[in-house]
N, CA and C atoms of all chains as a GROMACS GRO file, in nm:
protein
  558
    1MET      N    1  19.317  12.995   8.068
    1MET     CA    2  19.444  13.003   7.995
    1MET      C    3  19.487  12.865   7.943
    2LEU      N    4  19.515  12.858   7.816
    2LEU     CA    5  19.567  12.735   7.757
    2LEU      C    6  19.714  12.758   7.723
    3ASN      N    7  19.801  12.678   7.783
    3ASN     CA    8  19.945  12.696   7.762
    3ASN      C    9  20.003  12.587   7.673
    4THR      N   10  20.052  12.629   7.560
    4THR     CA   11  20.115  12.534   7.469
    4THR      C   12  20.264  12.521   7.504
    5ASN      N   13  20.310  12.397   7.514
    5ASN     CA   14  20.452  12.373   7.542
    5ASN      C   15  20.507  12.271   7.445
    6GLU      N   16  20.640  12.278   7.425
    6GLU     CA   17  20.702  12.169   7.351
    6GLU      C   18  20.831  12.126   7.418
    7TYR      N   19  20.863  11.997   7.402
    7TYR     CA   20  20.977  11.934   7.468
    7TYR      C   21  21.050  11.846   7.366
    8PHE      N   22  21.173  11.813   7.399
    8PHE     CA   23  21.249  11.719   7.316
    8PHE      C   24  21.247  11.761   7.168
    9ASP      N   25  21.295  11.885   7.144
    9ASP     CA   26  21.303  11.936   7.006
    9ASP      C   27  21.171  11.930   6.931
   10GLY      N   28  21.061  11.948   7.002
   10GLY     CA   29  20.931  11.951   6.937
   10GLY      C   30  20.872  11.813   6.910
   11ASN      N   31  20.938  11.708   6.959
   11ASN     CA   32  20.883  11.572   6.940
   11ASN      C   33  20.771  11.542   7.037
   12VAL      N   34  20.759  11.623   7.140
   12VAL     CA   35  20.647  11.614   7.234
   12VAL      C   36  20.588  11.753   7.247
   13LYS      N   37  20.456  11.766   7.224
   13LYS     CA   38  20.390  11.895   7.242
   13LYS      C   39  20.269  11.876   7.331
   14SER      N   40  20.238  11.978   7.409
   14SER     CA   41  20.124  11.966   7.500
   14SER      C   42  20.050  12.098   7.514
   15ILE      N   43  19.926  12.086   7.559
   15ILE     CA   44  19.843  12.203   7.590
   15ILE      C   45  19.798  12.188   7.734
   16GLY      N   46  19.840  12.280   7.818
   16GLY     CA   47  19.803  12.276   7.960
   16GLY      C   48  19.672  12.349   7.984
   17PHE      N   49  19.591  12.297   8.074
   17PHE     CA   50  19.465  12.362   8.107
   17PHE      C   51  19.423  12.329   8.249
   18GLU      N   52  19.322  12.400   8.298
   18GLU     CA   53  19.271  12.373   8.430
   18GLU      C   54  19.124  12.340   8.416
   19ALA      N   55  19.080  12.228   8.474
   19ALA     CA   56  18.941  12.187   8.463
   19ALA      C   57  18.905  12.103   8.584
   20GLN      N   58  18.782  12.118   8.629
   20GLN     CA   59  18.732  12.039   8.740
   20GLN      C   60  18.827  12.049   8.860
   21GLY      N   61  18.886  12.168   8.877
   21GLY     CA   62  18.970  12.193   8.993
   21GLY      C   63  19.110  12.135   8.989
   22THR      N   64  19.146  12.068   8.879
   22THR     CA   65  19.282  12.016   8.870
   22THR      C   66  19.352  12.068   8.744
   23ARG      N   67  19.483  12.070   8.750
   23ARG     CA   68  19.563  12.104   8.634
   23ARG      C   69  19.584  11.979   8.551
   24SER      N   70  19.572  11.991   8.422
   24SER     CA   71  19.589  11.878   8.332
   24SER      C   72  19.659  11.926   8.206
   25SER      N   73  19.702  11.832   8.125
   25SER     CA   74  19.745  11.867   7.990
   25SER      C   75  19.711  11.753   7.896
   26VAL      N   76  19.684  11.787   7.771
   26VAL     CA   77  19.679  11.686   7.666
   26VAL      C   78  19.799  11.710   7.578
   27GLY      N   79  19.852  11.604   7.521
   27GLY     CA   80  19.969  11.619   7.439
   27GLY      C   81  19.986  11.505   7.342
   28VAL      N   82  20.088  11.518   7.260
   28VAL     CA   83  20.119  11.415   7.161
   28VAL      C   84  20.269  11.388   7.166
   29MET      N   85  20.306  11.262   7.163
   29MET     CA   86  20.447  11.222   7.158
   29MET      C   87  20.474  11.150   7.027
   30GLN      N   88  20.578  11.193   6.957
   30GLN     CA   89  20.619  11.120   6.838
   30GLN      C   90  20.709  11.003   6.880
   31PRO      N   91  20.728  10.905   6.792
   31PRO     CA   92  20.810  10.791   6.829
   31PRO      C   93  20.947  10.834   6.884
   32GLY      N   94  20.991  10.768   6.990
   32GLY     CA   95  21.120  10.801   7.051
   32GLY      C   96  21.124  10.750   7.194
   33LYS      N   97  21.234  10.780   7.260
   33LYS     CA   98  21.251  10.740   7.399
   33LYS      C   99  21.272  10.867   7.480
   34TYR      N  100  21.195  10.886   7.582
   34TYR     CA  101  21.199  11.011   7.657
   34TYR      C  102  21.208  10.984   7.806
   35SER      N  103  21.271  11.075   7.876
   35SER     CA  104  21.278  11.066   8.021
   35SER      C  105  21.210  11.190   8.078
   36PHE      N  106  21.106  11.168   8.159
   36PHE     CA  107  21.032  11.280   8.216
   36PHE      C  108  21.056  11.288   8.367
   37ALA      N  109  21.051  11.408   8.419
   37ALA     CA  110  21.059  11.427   8.564
   37ALA      C  111  20.926  11.481   8.614
   38THR      N  112  20.882  11.434   8.729
   38THR     CA  113  20.757  11.484   8.787
   38THR      C  114  20.787  11.572   8.907
   39ALA      N  115  20.705  11.673   8.927
   39ALA     CA  116  20.707  11.748   9.053
   39ALA      C  117  20.598  11.684   9.140
   40ALA      N  118  20.473  11.709   9.107
   40ALA     CA  119  20.360  11.646   9.176
   40ALA      C  120  20.334  11.508   9.116
   41PRO      N  121  20.263  11.423   9.191
   41PRO     CA  122  20.218  11.296   9.132
   41PRO      C  123  20.126  11.324   9.014
   42GLU      N  124  20.125  11.236   8.918
   42GLU     CA  125  20.038  11.256   8.803
   42GLU      C  126  19.982  11.125   8.751
   43ARG      N  127  19.868  11.135   8.685
   43ARG     CA  128  19.808  11.018   8.621
   43ARG      C  129  19.811  11.042   8.470
   44MET      N  130  19.868  10.947   8.398
   44MET     CA  131  19.874  10.955   8.252
   44MET      C  132  19.769  10.859   8.195
   45THR      N  133  19.690  10.908   8.101
   45THR     CA  134  19.591  10.826   8.032
   45THR      C  135  19.624  10.826   7.883
   46VAL      N  136  19.627  10.708   7.822
   46VAL     CA  137  19.655  10.700   7.679
   46VAL      C  138  19.526  10.735   7.603
   47VAL      N  139  19.529  10.843   7.527
   47VAL     CA  140  19.411  10.888   7.451
   47VAL      C  141  19.404  10.815   7.317
   48LYS      N  142  19.519  10.799   7.253
   48LYS     CA  143  19.523  10.724   7.126
   48LYS      C  144  19.666  10.679   7.103
   49GLY      N  145  19.688  10.547   7.093
   49GLY     CA  146  19.822  10.496   7.069
   49GLY      C  147  19.866  10.405   7.182
   50ALA      N  148  19.992  10.411   7.218
   50ALA     CA  149  20.045  10.324   7.324
   50ALA      C  150  20.168  10.388   7.387
   51ILE      N  151  20.178  10.373   7.518
   51ILE     CA  152  20.293  10.422   7.593
   51ILE      C  153  20.356  10.304   7.665
   52THR      N  154  20.484  10.281   7.639
   52THR     CA  155  20.559  10.180   7.712
   52THR      C  156  20.642  10.254   7.815
   53VAL      N  157  20.628  10.216   7.942
   53VAL     CA  158  20.687  10.297   8.048
   53VAL      C  159  20.762  10.210   8.149
   54LYS      N  160  20.872  10.264   8.197
   54LYS     CA  161  20.942  10.203   8.311
   54LYS      C  162  20.923  10.300   8.426
   55LEU      N  163  20.837  10.261   8.518
   55LEU     CA  164  20.804  10.349   8.629
   55LEU      C  165  20.919  10.353   8.730
   56PRO      N  166  20.924  10.460   8.810
   56PRO     CA  167  21.032  10.475   8.907
   56PRO      C  168  21.039  10.352   8.999
   57GLY      N  169  21.156  10.296   9.015
   57GLY     CA  170  21.173  10.180   9.103
   57GLY      C  171  21.135  10.048   9.039
   58HIS      N  172  21.081  10.052   8.917
   58HIS     CA  173  21.043   9.927   8.850
   58HIS      C  174  21.159   9.877   8.764
   59VAL      N  175  21.163   9.746   8.745
   59VAL     CA  176  21.267   9.685   8.663
   59VAL      C  177  21.213   9.663   8.521
   60GLU      N  178  21.086   9.629   8.512
   60GLU     CA  179  21.028   9.593   8.383
   60GLU      C  180  20.953   9.710   8.318
   61TRP      N  181  20.950   9.705   8.186
   61TRP     CA  182  20.871   9.799   8.108
   61TRP      C  183  20.729   9.743   8.093
   62GLU      N  184  20.630   9.831   8.097
   62GLU     CA  185  20.491   9.788   8.074
   62GLU      C  186  20.429   9.877   7.968
   63THR      N  187  20.344   9.817   7.886
   63THR     CA  188  20.282   9.893   7.778
   63THR      C  189  20.134   9.920   7.808
   64TYR      N  190  20.096  10.045   7.793
   64TYR     CA  191  19.957  10.087   7.814
   64TYR      C  192  19.900  10.133   7.681
   65HIS      N  193  19.776  10.090   7.656
   65HIS     CA  194  19.712  10.119   7.528
   65HIS      C  195  19.598  10.221   7.546
   66THR      N  196  19.536  10.258   7.433
   66THR     CA  197  19.425  10.354   7.434
   66THR      C  198  19.325  10.324   7.545
   67GLY      N  199  19.300  10.421   7.629
   67GLY     CA  200  19.204  10.406   7.737
   67GLY      C  201  19.266  10.364   7.869
   68ASP      N  202  19.387  10.307   7.866
   68ASP     CA  203  19.456  10.268   7.990
   68ASP      C  204  19.513  10.391   8.059
   69ASP      N  205  19.534  10.381   8.189
   69ASP     CA  206  19.606  10.487   8.260
   69ASP      C  207  19.702  10.429   8.363
   70PHE      N  208  19.797  10.510   8.404
   70PHE     CA  209  19.890  10.471   8.510
   70PHE      C  210  19.930  10.594   8.590
   71GLU      N  211  19.969  10.571   8.715
   71GLU     CA  212  20.009  10.681   8.803
   71GLU      C  213  20.160  10.687   8.816
   72VAL      N  214  20.211  10.809   8.824
   72VAL     CA  215  20.354  10.829   8.848
   72VAL      C  216  20.367  10.908   8.978
   73PRO      N  217  20.454  10.865   9.070
   73PRO     CA  218  20.471  10.940   9.196
   73PRO      C  219  20.532  11.078   9.169
   74GLY      N  220  20.519  11.167   9.266
   74GLY     CA  221  20.581  11.298   9.254
   74GLY      C  222  20.732  11.289   9.277
   75ASP      N  223  20.800  11.396   9.236
   75ASP     CA  224  20.945  11.408   9.261
   75ASP      C  225  21.020  11.282   9.214
   76ALA      N  226  20.990  11.241   9.094
   76ALA     CA  227  21.048  11.117   9.041
   76ALA      C  228  21.079  11.136   8.892
   77SER      N  229  21.149  11.042   8.835
   77SER     CA  230  21.165  11.045   8.690
   77SER      C  231  21.127  10.909   8.634
   78PHE      N  232  21.077  10.910   8.512
   78PHE     CA  233  21.035  10.784   8.450
   78PHE      C  234  21.066  10.787   8.301
   79ASP      N  235  21.090  10.670   8.247
   79ASP     CA  236  21.128  10.657   8.107
   79ASP      C  237  21.011  10.606   8.026
   80VAL      N  238  21.000  10.661   7.907
   80VAL     CA  239  20.888  10.630   7.820
   80VAL      C  240  20.941  10.593   7.682
   81LEU      N  241  20.884  10.489   7.626
   81LEU     CA  242  20.920  10.448   7.490
   81LEU      C  243  20.794  10.454   7.405
   82ILE      N  244  20.801  10.530   7.295
   82ILE     CA  245  20.685  10.550   7.207
   82ILE      C  246  20.718  10.489   7.071
   83GLU      N  247  20.638  10.393   7.029
   83GLU     CA  248  20.665  10.328   6.901
   83GLU      C  249  20.577  10.381   6.789
   84GLU      N  250  20.460  10.433   6.822
   84GLU     CA  251  20.375  10.499   6.724
   84GLU      C  252  20.329  10.631   6.787
   85THR      N  253  20.309  10.732   6.704
   85THR     CA  254  20.269  10.862   6.756
   85THR      C  255  20.147  10.846   6.846
   86THR      N  256  20.153  10.903   6.966
   86THR     CA  257  20.056  10.874   7.071
   86THR      C  258  20.006  11.001   7.139
   87ALA      N  259  19.876  11.010   7.156
   87ALA     CA  260  19.816  11.121   7.229
   87ALA      C  261  19.785  11.078   7.372
   88TYR      N  262  19.803  11.170   7.465
   88TYR     CA  263  19.784  11.136   7.608
   88TYR      C  264  19.715  11.252   7.681
   89LEU      N  265  19.656  11.214   7.795
   89LEU     CA  266  19.605  11.312   7.892
   89LEU      C  267  19.687  11.295   8.019
   90CYS      N  268  19.732  11.405   8.075
   90CYS     CA  269  19.806  11.401   8.202
   90CYS      C  270  19.729  11.483   8.305
   91ASP      N  271  19.690  11.419   8.416
   91ASP     CA  272  19.625  11.491   8.526
   91ASP      C  273  19.723  11.503   8.641
   92TYR      N  274  19.741  11.624   8.689
   92TYR     CA  275  19.829  11.646   8.805
   92TYR      C  276  19.746  11.625   8.931
   93LEU      N  277  19.789  11.531   9.015
   93LEU     CA  278  19.706  11.485   9.127
   93LEU      C  279  19.732  11.563   9.255
   94MET      N  280  20.529  11.501   6.224
   94MET     CA  281  20.507  11.644   6.243
   94MET      C  282  20.387  11.670   6.334
   95LEU      N  283  20.409  11.749   6.436
   95LEU     CA  284  20.300  11.789   6.525
   95LEU      C  285  20.270  11.936   6.497
   96ASN      N  286  20.147  11.963   6.458
   96ASN     CA  287  20.109  12.100   6.422
   96ASN      C  288  20.019  12.162   6.527
   97THR      N  289  20.069  12.266   6.588
   97THR     CA  290  19.990  12.338   6.688
   97THR      C  291  19.906  12.445   6.619
   98ASN      N  292  19.778  12.449   6.651
   98ASN     CA  293  19.690  12.551   6.595
   98ASN      C  294  19.609  12.617   6.705
   99GLU      N  295  19.565  12.739   6.677
   99GLU     CA  296  19.470  12.799   6.769
   99GLU      C  297  19.358  12.869   6.692
  100TYR      N  298  19.241  12.870   6.756
  100TYR     CA  299  19.120  12.924   6.693
  100TYR      C  300  19.047  13.010   6.795
  101PHE      N  301  18.955  13.092   6.744
  101PHE     CA  302  18.869  13.171   6.832
  101PHE      C  303  18.951  13.246   6.937
  102ASP      N  304  19.046  13.328   6.888
  102ASP     CA  305  19.128  13.411   6.978
  102ASP      C  306  19.202  13.331   7.084
  103GLY      N  307  19.240  13.208   7.050
  103GLY     CA  308  19.318  13.128   7.144
  103GLY      C  309  19.233  13.055   7.246
  104ASN      N  310  19.100  13.063   7.233
  104ASN     CA  311  19.013  12.991   7.327
  104ASN      C  312  19.003  12.842   7.294
  105VAL      N  313  19.045  12.806   7.176
  105VAL     CA  314  19.054  12.665   7.136
  105VAL      C  315  19.194  12.644   7.080
  106LYS      N  316  19.265  12.546   7.134
  106LYS     CA  317  19.399  12.514   7.081
  106LYS      C  318  19.406  12.365   7.052
  107SER      N  319  19.482  12.329   6.950
  107SER     CA  320  19.490  12.187   6.915
  107SER      C  321  19.630  12.150   6.866
  108ILE      N  322  19.658  12.022   6.872
  108ILE     CA  323  19.783  11.966   6.819
  108ILE      C  324  19.745  11.859   6.719
  109GLY      N  325  19.780  11.880   6.592
  109GLY     CA  326  19.748  11.783   6.488
  109GLY      C  327  19.858  11.679   6.475
  110PHE      N  328  19.820  11.555   6.448
  110PHE     CA  329  19.918  11.448   6.431
  110PHE      C  330  19.862  11.340   6.340
  111GLU      N  331  19.951  11.251   6.298
  111GLU     CA  332  19.907  11.140   6.216
  111GLU      C  333  19.944  11.012   6.288
  112ALA      N  334  19.850  10.920   6.302
  112ALA     CA  335  19.876  10.795   6.374
  112ALA      C  336  19.781  10.689   6.322
  113GLN      N  337  19.832  10.567   6.315
  113GLN     CA  338  19.749  10.454   6.272
  113GLN      C  339  19.682  10.486   6.139
  114GLY      N  340  19.754  10.558   6.053
  114GLY     CA  341  19.704  10.584   5.918
  114GLY      C  342  19.597  10.690   5.906
  115THR      N  343  19.561  10.754   6.017
  115THR     CA  344  19.461  10.860   6.006
  115THR      C  345  19.515  10.990   6.066
  116ARG      N  346  19.461  11.100   6.020
  116ARG     CA  347  19.492  11.229   6.078
  116ARG      C  348  19.400  11.252   6.196
  117SER      N  349  19.458  11.305   6.302
  117SER     CA  350  19.382  11.332   6.424
  117SER      C  351  19.432  11.460   6.486
  118SER      N  352  19.360  11.509   6.584
  118SER     CA  353  19.413  11.615   6.668
  118SER      C  354  19.359  11.600   6.808
  119VAL      N  355  19.438  11.644   6.904
  119VAL     CA  356  19.386  11.661   7.039
  119VAL      C  357  19.384  11.811   7.065
  120GLY      N  358  19.288  11.854   7.145
  120GLY     CA  359  19.279  11.996   7.170
  120GLY      C  360  19.203  12.024   7.297
  121VAL      N  361  19.197  12.151   7.329
  121VAL     CA  362  19.126  12.196   7.449
  121VAL      C  363  19.041  12.316   7.411
  122MET      N  364  18.918  12.317   7.460
  122MET     CA  365  18.827  12.430   7.438
  122MET      C  366  18.793  12.494   7.572
  123GLN      N  367  18.809  12.625   7.578
  123GLN     CA  368  18.766  12.697   7.698
  123GLN      C  369  18.616  12.724   7.688
  124PRO      N  370  18.551  12.756   7.800
  124PRO     CA  371  18.408  12.782   7.795
  124PRO      C  372  18.371  12.883   7.687
  125GLY      N  373  18.264  12.857   7.615
  125GLY     CA  374  18.220  12.947   7.509
  125GLY      C  375  18.132  12.873   7.412
  126LYS      N  376  18.090  12.944   7.309
  126LYS     CA  377  18.006  12.886   7.205
  126LYS      C  378  18.081  12.901   7.074
  127TYR      N  379  18.099  12.793   7.003
  127TYR     CA  380  18.181  12.794   6.882
  127TYR      C  381  18.107  12.728   6.767
  128SER      N  382  18.137  12.772   6.648
  128SER     CA  383  18.082  12.710   6.529
  128SER      C  384  18.199  12.657   6.446
  129PHE      N  385  18.199  12.527   6.419
  129PHE     CA  386  18.308  12.464   6.344
  129PHE      C  387  18.257  12.420   6.207
  130ALA      N  388  18.348  12.422   6.110
  130ALA     CA  389  18.315  12.369   5.978
  130ALA      C  390  18.401  12.246   5.953
  131THR      N  391  18.344  12.144   5.893
  131THR     CA  392  18.421  12.024   5.859
  131THR      C  393  18.447  12.019   5.709
  132ALA      N  394  18.562  11.964   5.672
  132ALA     CA  395  18.586  11.928   5.532
  132ALA      C  396  18.550  11.779   5.521
  133ALA      N  397  18.634  11.692   5.578
  133ALA     CA  398  18.604  11.548   5.584
  133ALA      C  399  18.515  11.519   5.705
  134PRO      N  400  18.449  11.403   5.702
  134PRO     CA  401  18.376  11.359   5.822
  134PRO      C  402  18.474  11.341   5.938
  135GLU      N  403  18.429  11.362   6.057
  135GLU     CA  404  18.518  11.345   6.172
  135GLU      C  405  18.444  11.288   6.292
  136ARG      N  406  18.522  11.222   6.377
  136ARG     CA  407  18.466  11.172   6.502
  136ARG      C  408  18.531  11.246   6.617
  137MET      N  409  18.448  11.304   6.704
  137MET     CA  410  18.497  11.378   6.820
  137MET      C  411  18.477  11.290   6.943
  138THR      N  412  18.581  11.277   7.024
  138THR     CA  413  18.574  11.202   7.149
  138THR      C  414  18.606  11.299   7.263
  139VAL      N  415  18.523  11.298   7.366
  139VAL     CA  416  18.548  11.384   7.482
  139VAL      C  417  18.655  11.317   7.569
  140VAL      N  418  18.769  11.383   7.583
  140VAL     CA  419  18.880  11.328   7.662
  140VAL      C  420  18.862  11.364   7.810
  141LYS      N  421  18.821  11.487   7.835
  141LYS     CA  422  18.792  11.529   7.973
  141LYS      C  423  18.701  11.650   7.968
  142GLY      N  424  18.585  11.640   8.030
  142GLY     CA  425  18.492  11.752   8.032
  142GLY      C  426  18.362  11.715   7.966
  143ALA      N  427  18.303  11.808   7.895
  143ALA     CA  428  18.174  11.784   7.829
  143ALA      C  429  18.158  11.876   7.709
  144ILE      N  430  18.101  11.822   7.603
  144ILE     CA  431  18.072  11.899   7.482
  144ILE      C  432  17.922  11.891   7.455
  145THR      N  433  17.858  12.007   7.449
  145THR     CA  434  17.717  12.012   7.409
  145THR      C  435  17.715  12.055   7.264
  146VAL      N  436  17.649  11.977   7.180
  146VAL     CA  437  17.660  12.000   7.037
  146VAL      C  438  17.524  11.996   6.968
  147LYS      N  439  17.510  12.082   6.870
  147LYS     CA  440  17.394  12.075   6.781
  147LYS      C  441  17.449  12.032   6.646
  148LEU      N  442  17.422  11.906   6.612
  148LEU     CA  443  17.477  11.849   6.489
  148LEU      C  444  17.402  11.902   6.368
  149PRO      N  445  17.468  11.898   6.250
  149PRO     CA  446  17.404  11.950   6.129
  149PRO      C  447  17.269  11.885   6.106
  150GLY      N  448  17.167  11.963   6.082
  150GLY     CA  449  17.034  11.909   6.055
  150GLY      C  450  16.955  11.873   6.180
  151HIS      N  451  17.019  11.880   6.296
  151HIS     CA  452  16.948  11.848   6.421
  151HIS      C  453  16.884  11.973   6.479
  152VAL      N  454  16.777  11.952   6.553
  152VAL     CA  455  16.707  12.063   6.618
  152VAL      C  456  16.754  12.076   6.762
  153GLU      N  457  16.781  11.961   6.824
  153GLU     CA  458  16.814  11.962   6.966
  153GLU      C  459  16.964  11.956   6.991
  154TRP      N  460  17.002  12.013   7.105
  154TRP     CA  461  17.140  12.004   7.153
  154TRP      C  462  17.154  11.875   7.234
  155GLU      N  463  17.271  11.811   7.222
  155GLU     CA  464  17.299  11.693   7.304
  155GLU      C  465  17.432  11.710   7.372
  156THR      N  466  17.443  11.658   7.494
  156THR     CA  467  17.567  11.673   7.570
  156THR      C  468  17.642  11.540   7.577
  157TYR      N  469  17.768  11.545   7.544
  157TYR     CA  470  17.856  11.428   7.551
  157TYR      C  471  17.961  11.450   7.660
  158HIS      N  472  17.984  11.345   7.738
  158HIS     CA  473  18.075  11.354   7.852
  158HIS      C  474  18.203  11.274   7.827
  159THR      N  475  18.295  11.282   7.923
  159THR     CA  476  18.423  11.212   7.914
  159THR      C  477  18.404  11.068   7.865
  160GLY      N  478  18.471  11.034   7.758
  160GLY     CA  479  18.465  10.898   7.704
  160GLY      C  480  18.363  10.881   7.593
  161ASP      N  481  18.267  10.972   7.585
  161ASP     CA  482  18.166  10.966   7.478
  161ASP      C  483  18.225  11.015   7.346
  162ASP      N  484  18.167  10.970   7.236
  162ASP     CA  485  18.207  11.026   7.107
  162ASP      C  486  18.086  11.047   7.017
  163PHE      N  487  18.102  11.131   6.916
  163PHE     CA  488  17.997  11.153   6.816
  163PHE      C  489  18.062  11.183   6.682
  164GLU      N  490  17.986  11.153   6.576
  164GLU     CA  491  18.038  11.175   6.441
  164GLU      C  492  17.976  11.299   6.379
  165VAL      N  493  18.056  11.370   6.300
  165VAL     CA  494  18.007  11.486   6.227
  165VAL      C  495  18.030  11.458   6.078
  166PRO      N  496  17.929  11.480   5.995
  166PRO     CA  497  17.947  11.457   5.851
  166PRO      C  498  18.047  11.557   5.792
  167GLY      N  499  18.100  11.524   5.676
  167GLY     CA  500  18.191  11.616   5.608
  167GLY      C  501  18.115  11.732   5.545
  168ASP      N  502  18.188  11.838   5.510
  168ASP     CA  503  18.131  11.952   5.440
  168ASP      C  504  18.007  12.006   5.511
  169ALA      N  505  18.021  12.023   5.641
  169ALA     CA  506  17.907  12.065   5.723
  169ALA      C  507  17.957  12.162   5.830
  170SER      N  508  17.865  12.225   5.898
  170SER     CA  509  17.907  12.304   6.013
  170SER      C  510  17.823  12.263   6.133
  171PHE      N  511  17.881  12.276   6.249
  171PHE     CA  512  17.809  12.236   6.371
  171PHE      C  513  17.845  12.331   6.484
  172ASP      N  514  17.750  12.346   6.576
  172ASP     CA  515  17.767  12.439   6.687
  172ASP      C  516  17.797  12.364   6.815
  173VAL      N  517  17.885  12.422   6.893
  173VAL     CA  518  17.933  12.358   7.014
  173VAL      C  519  17.921  12.457   7.130
  174LEU      N  520  17.874  12.407   7.242
  174LEU     CA  521  17.865  12.488   7.363
  174LEU      C  522  17.950  12.420   7.471
  175ILE      N  523  18.044  12.496   7.526
  175ILE     CA  524  18.136  12.442   7.626
  175ILE      C  525  18.112  12.516   7.758
  176GLU      N  526  18.077  12.441   7.861
  176GLU     CA  527  18.049  12.506   7.989
  176GLU      C  528  18.164  12.496   8.087
  177GLU      N  529  18.248  12.392   8.071
  177GLU     CA  530  18.372  12.382   8.150
  177GLU      C  531  18.483  12.348   8.052
  178THR      N  532  18.603  12.393   8.080
  178THR     CA  533  18.717  12.369   7.990
  178THR      C  534  18.726  12.219   7.961
  179THR      N  535  18.734  12.185   7.833
  179THR     CA  536  18.718  12.046   7.788
  179THR      C  537  18.826  12.006   7.688
  180ALA      N  538  18.883  11.888   7.711
  180ALA     CA  539  18.980  11.832   7.618
  180ALA      C  540  18.912  11.731   7.528
  181TYR      N  541  18.952  11.728   7.402
  181TYR     CA  542  18.889  11.638   7.304
  181TYR      C  543  18.993  11.575   7.212
  182LEU      N  544  18.951  11.464   7.151
  182LEU     CA  545  19.025  11.402   7.042
  182LEU      C  546  18.938  11.410   6.918
  183CYS      N  547  18.996  11.451   6.806
  183CYS     CA  548  18.922  11.455   6.680
  183CYS      C  549  18.993  11.364   6.580
  184ASP      N  550  18.922  11.264   6.530
  184ASP     CA  551  18.977  11.177   6.425
  184ASP      C  552  18.910  11.212   6.293
  185TYR      N  553  18.992  11.235   6.191
  185TYR     CA  554  18.937  11.264   6.058
  185TYR      C  555  18.914  11.132   5.987
  186LEU      N  556  18.791  11.105   5.946
  186LEU     CA  557  18.753  10.971   5.899
  186LEU      C  558  18.771  10.955   5.748
   0.00000   0.00000   0.00000
């Protein structure tokens, strides 16, 4: 089953899938500032573009580029700043 | 604009976007055998999983894994075999 979702008035769209025993999604974010909440921990990988993120408990923003990844703890919220349209992979850990 | 599309009875879904001056899409393919047609040349990158492909004019199938990419000429068709659900990035060149 492939589940298409959209968030933030359609500025973020994703396709959820299950592969290699884990749940994942690929998606695209248009430029903007977004706040996401996690249930389980997740790993975000930048597929194309850049994600600037303020991780839970962090003071500074960090920018991740194509091929980079970062982990977000479960039961947390994190802020994301997108300056150019960006594709990502999210693996639920 | 993010354009969601589906093909092959929903077994392949994609999100089209424009970034860094090129049109691209990310998508997910469920297990199956598919035949795609290209208008422009494109580069496919395996985001997660594996794509086995018989490129136009080729006799043999080749398998590409996470992180690998391959180019497909424009105005051509190519066959794809998916054994595990696979996420991909397609850049239109």
